[in-house]
N, C-alpha and C positions, 0 to 999 in steps of 0.2 A: 711261047712255051719251052720250047729244048731249052736254049739258054737261059729262061729263070729255074728252071729245074736246076742244068750245071750249074749257076750262080748260088743259090740256097739248099742243094740238094744234104750240107750238114744239118741244116733247121730242119727242114723237111722229115730227115731220120727221126731227128728230137722230137717234133710234130708228130711223127708217126706214134715214137715210147710214150709220150704223153696221154697222145687219145688210147691207150691200150688200157696202158696204168687206172685210169679215170674212169673207163667203162667196163671192163673184164666183170663178169657176174654181177653186172650192176645190182641187177635186181636183190642179190642175196650182203652185200658191201656196201653198200650204200645205208644210212642212217635212216628212219621211220621210226621215230620214236613221238615221244609227247608233243615238242614244239613243230615240228612237221604235220601231223596230226590238226592238228590249233590253224595251220598255215594254211593247208592244202585247203580244208573245210571254211576258210575265209573267202580263199580263189574263187573257191567253186561258188558262194553265195554270191560273189560278184557276177558270175557268167548266167548266174539264173536269175538272180534279181534285178541285172543291167544296172548295177548300179555303183559308180568306181567311187572307194572312203578317196579319201582327202589325207587320213591318219593311217597306220598300221597298228602291227600287233603290241596286245599290253607285256609288257618284259614279263619272265615269269616269278621274278624279285621286288618286281614295286608296282607302284600305279600308275606311273607313266607308258605311253607309249612310244613304237619307233617310228617311224617313216613311214609311207607307203608305197616307195619306188621299190622295194624286191619284191613283193605283191604284184607292179605291172611287171617288173621283169616276169612274174612265173607265167602271168596271165594268157600269153598266147600260147606256152605250149601246152594250158590244160585245156584252149579251147581247141589246137590241131589233135593232141590225143584222147579227148572224150574225159576229159578231168581224171583217168587211170592214172595212182599214187605214181606211178613210175614218170609219169608228166615232171613233177618236182626233178629227181636225180637229172635226167637228160637234161633239162632247162641249165643248172649247175653242171654238167658236162660243157655245153654250149656256152655258157660263162666264161670257164676255167680255160676252156681253146681260143677264146677271144681274150681273155687276158694274156697268154703269152705271147698272140700276136704283136698286142701293144706290146709286151715286155722286149719283146725283139724289137721293133721298130724303136722304142725309149733308147733302149740302150746303142743302138746302134746310131743313133742321131747325137748322143750325149756323148761317149766312147768308141763307136768304131764296132765295127762285127765281131772282133774277136771279144772284148767283151759279153758283147749281145751272144752269142753262142754258149759261153760259157751261163752268164746266167741263164738262158733258157733249159740249158741244161742241170742246172739245181734247181732249178721250178719242178723243172720233171721230173725230177727223182726225190724231191721232197715229201715224205711220209705226210708231212702237216698240209703240204698244198695239194695232193693228192687227195685228203680230204675232203679239202674245201673243192676238189673239183667231182666229186662224186654225191655231195651230203649237200641240200639248199639248206643253208643255214642263214642270219640275217649277215653278217660277218665277215662271211665266204662270198658274198658278192663285192664289198666294198675294193678290195682290186682294180675290181674291172675301170671304175672312174678314177679313184687315184693314181694308178701310174699314170697317166696323161695330163692329171692336175701335172704332176714332176715335171713334165716335157714342157708343158705349156710356163713353170715357172720359172723354167731356164730359159724358154724364148722369152719373154716377157723384158729379160736382162741383157737382151742383143741390142746392138748400135746404139749411137748416143748424139745422131743428128735427128731435124724436126720433125720430117716422118715417121723415120725408127720410134721416136718419142708417143708418135701418136698408133702406131701399130703396138708397141707394146702395154700402151695403157690398155687396148682390144685385148691384146692378148690377156694381160693381169685378170681382167675381168672373166674371159675364157675360164681359167684357172681356178678364177673362184666359184665360177658354174659347177666344173668338177668336182670339188671338192663339194658342196652343198651336194650334188646330188650320191655323192657318197657318204656323203652325213645322212640325208634322207636312207641308206641302208641299214647306217649302224652310224650312233651317234661316239662312237669311239674314232672316229677322223677327226674331231673338234679339234686335239693339240694341234693336229696338221696346220689348222688356222694362223694358231699361232707364230707357230715354223716359219711361214709363209711371209707372214708382217713383219720378222724380224731379217728376212732373208731381205727385205725391200729393202728395210732400215740399212743393214751390215753393204748391198752392194750399189745401192740407188742413189742418187742427189733426191731425184724426186720420187721416194718413198712413200708419201704421204699420199700425192695421187692416184698413183698404185695399188696401195692399202684401200683406197675410196673403190677403185675400179672391180680391186679383186672383193670388196664387202659388198659390190653390188650383184657382180657375181655369182655371188655365196649368198643374195637373198633369193636372187633369180631361181638356185637351185633346188632351195628348200621352200620353195613358197607354199607346193601344197601344206606343209605344216604351219606355217603361217597364216596360211588361210583359216585353218583350221584351229587356231589359237586366237584368231580376230572371234570369229565365229562363236568360242567355247569360252571366253574371259579368262586366255591363256592358262585353260585345262590343265594342259600337259606339264604348262612351265610349272606351274604351282605344286604337280603331283614330282613332279625332280626334283624340285626347290627340298622339299619335305624328304625326298629319298636322298639326298645330300647330308641332311640334317639329320637325320637317324642316323645312317650309316657313319658319321664322326662321333657318335659314343661307340663304336669299336676300333679300337688300334692296335692290329696286327703287329710285331715286331719286324725290326729291321731284316733281320736273320728269315723270318718267312715271305714277305717280301723277295731279294734276293733269290731265294729255290723257287718263287713262280714267276721270276725273269727267267733263272736258269732254265726251266721248263721249257719257256717260252723260244730260247734258244735253241737248244735241246730237240725239238718240237720242227722248227723250222731247216735246221742248218745240220743236227746232230744226229743226226738216226736215232730220237729222240733219247739221246740220251743225253744228261745235264751237261755234264761232265766236257763232251764233246763240244756243244754249243755254245758254250761259256769259253772254249777256247778260240773258237771260231771268231768270236766278238773281241776276245781279247785282239787277237790279230789281225783285226781290224785295222783297232785301235791304234798299236803299237809301229806298224806298217803305214798308216799315215803320219804319223808325225816322224820315224824315220825315213821315208819316203820326201818328205819335203823338206828335214834340215840337212837333209842329205842332194838332195837337188839343187835348195833351193829355188824353188817355184816355189809359186801363191797355190793354195789346193783348188780342186777343180770345181767345178758345180757340184758336181757326185760327194766330195769330200767336204765340200762346205755344209750341204747341203744335210750330210750326215752329222755335223759337229751342232748342229743346232735341233736336228730332234732328238739328237741322246740329249743335250743340255733340258731340252722340253719335256723326254719321256724321264729324264733323272726327276724333275720337279713333278711330274704327274702319278710317278713310283712314291717317291715321300709323302704328297698332300692324300693323295688316294689311299680310303681305308678299308675299301672293298675290292681290291686290286685284283682282276685274272690274268694270263701271261696271254691272253689274247687282247688285251687292253690300249697296248701299245705298239698296234700292229702296224702302223706309218714307219715306227723303229724298222719295225723285223724287214718291212718294205724296201726301205731306203738301205740297210744293210744289206740285202741281197743285192741291191746296185754297188754297193763300195764292194762288197767281198767277190763280185763278178769282176771290179777295175782291177783289184790286187790280184788278183789270179792271172790276169791279162798284159797286168803291165811287168809281173815277174815270173811269166810261163818259161822262160829261157834258165830260171833257176832250179836246181835238183831241188831244192825245201819247197820251194809252191807247185811242181809238178808233182811231187810223192805228195803233197796236203793234197793237192785236187783232186792227185786219183783214187785216196783213200777215203775224202769225201765222198764221192760220187758212190764209191764201191760198198761204204758203209749204208748208204741210204736208199742205194736199188738192191740189198740186201735184207733192209726192213723194209721193205716197201713189195716187193716180192712175195715175202714172208705171210704177210698181211694178205695177198690175195688169196692163200688156201684157207684164207676163216671161215666159219661157215654161219657168219653175223653179222650185223654192223657194226663201225667201229664204234660207238656211241653204242651200243644195245647189249644184251646179255648174251654168253655162251650160246648157239642152236637159235635164235631170234631173227629173224631177219623179215625184209621186208617179201620174200617168197611165201615165208612159212605163215604170215598175215596175212596174206593173201589165198593160201589153203585153210586155215580157219576161216575165214570169213564164209567160204565156200561152204565149207560142213556146217557152220550155223546158216545161212540161207537157206540150205537144203531139210533142216534138222527145225528149226523158229515155224514151224506150223504149227495151226489148229490155237489149241491155248497155252500151247508155248510162244507164239507167234507174239507175246504181253511178254518181252524179255528184257532182261541187260546184261553185262557183262563186266569184267573184274580183270584186270591179271595182278598176277604175282608176281612173276619174272621181272615185272620195270619198277623202277622208284615210280611210277605213275599208275596208283591201280584203274584209274579210269580208262585206260586204253584208248586215248584219241585217236592214236593212229589204224588202230581195229573198230573204232567208231566210224570213223571218215571212210574205211573202204567199204563197211556194210552198206553208207548211207550210197556209195555211187552203186549198188547192189540193187536199191530199192527197198531194202531191209535193214530200215532204222533203226537201233536200241532205244529206250527210254532213257529219259535224262539223266544223269548224275547222282540228282538228287529223290530218284524215284524210285529206290532198290525194293522199300517197301511195299510199295504197288506192282508188283511184277510176277508172273507164274514160274517162269525161269530164270536162271543164273546160270552164265556161260563164263566158266573161270577158267584160267589159260595158270598154270602152274608148270613146277619141275620135278622129275628126280620120282617122288611119293607126292600118293592122295596124302598122307597125312600134313602136309603142307597148307590143304584147305584146311582142313578138320580141327588141326590146329591154330589158324589163321586168327590173328587179334581184330582184323580190317573192320575200318564203322560198315561195311557196303554188306559183310556177311552178315554182323549183327541186324543192321537192318531188313535183311531178307529172312532171315531167320524165323520159324523153323522150316528146316526144309530137308527131302532125303535124295539121293545120290539116282541118279538118274539114266546116264550115260557116260561112257569115256572115249576119248580117241586120242589113239596115238600120234602125234604130229613128226616124231623122229626127234635125233639128239637129245634126249631126254626131256622133251617139251608133250606137254598131253595137256587136252580141254577136256572138259565136262563140264555133264547140264546137272545142276542142280534143281531139280523142280519140287517147289511150294507143297509146305504141307498145312495145308486148313486146319483146322478144328472145327 
């Protein structure tokens, strides 16, 4: 044990820092919003109904569904922690730390311990990867499967003898399986499938056989969704095609697409600064070309895969009309690999040393500043899981008698239906009425900010449906967040 600690002491320090940055004030800094409320309710239904779904949650912007693997990962945490909302963030922390271990292992195997240490450090202090690590969301879990698939893709190209070729085919199948699992968490992994096939074509004479094996593994990985599709006449596929067709009607400008990419680069590598993020991507590209020209060497596996994924990502950017910066996540993951390799290869050079220190310091400063916030990363100022639980406790105590027939409304989030608060109340056996039944309730609890005017002057559909009403009571939740109870005025 002492030898293990001594050998990996630097990584263990990084691992400890990563755990702190992701778990610190978790009930305040995690995001608990619309998506999490729906996801958690679905997991709770699985526990109560003893029914494992073959499909995931419907996406918020269209009618098609994600795969179910994300829900499968959340499930044991909600079983162990009794459906407490904090179960989701705990799962996110766990997944993030396992991902860090996999990243360290894979980078060590691909390019040595020096690269692995640098990559682990960049992953640890990145503001975006920290958000991935404390907030459960579909795309936040994809690196867990994407990183081992990269390693398996590399292993599938080793050896030339007959025995190695057979082993490589099995490894290609496993690579496809992990890519399939990654796609089951979020479809944004799909472009990586093309990258894998292009890699086989580039590097292997028996690329067709490997592609078949890879595809077989992919099918096994997405089997739950395939079974669902077969049972429901390709329902999800038809919805997805419908979404692609409708989104083609809107085409953002090239400058808007580049700005979106710059946002992603900044979030992952540049301390949430677009300019710094794009500078890091440019450094990767130019250092790769300069190193290969100077040394006269063939590109390493990481470099080759980065080039392929860059080409695939550019195609994705130009073909997509509804691009979010997270949609090219495989590119950001492989860019982390290549950036780590660049620093490791050039660590003796002054420029690389200064740049690495600057990148780490910038990301650490941004990440530690965010530790002092009073809300979740994607939540309004002052609104957090902690506050949601506080509001739920107040409603649970107050909603008795005739007020027990109640509903809830949020005027501080983008989602007025307050699914996160609904979930919390359901776990307290004090469920509000349906989101369509505001005109049938005796009381309406409204979360708002700053002034009661935001309620009385609101034009929300829910308040119009509930009216006429009188003000029953108000509670100060803190940080300019308030709760009021509106009582139905009966004629």
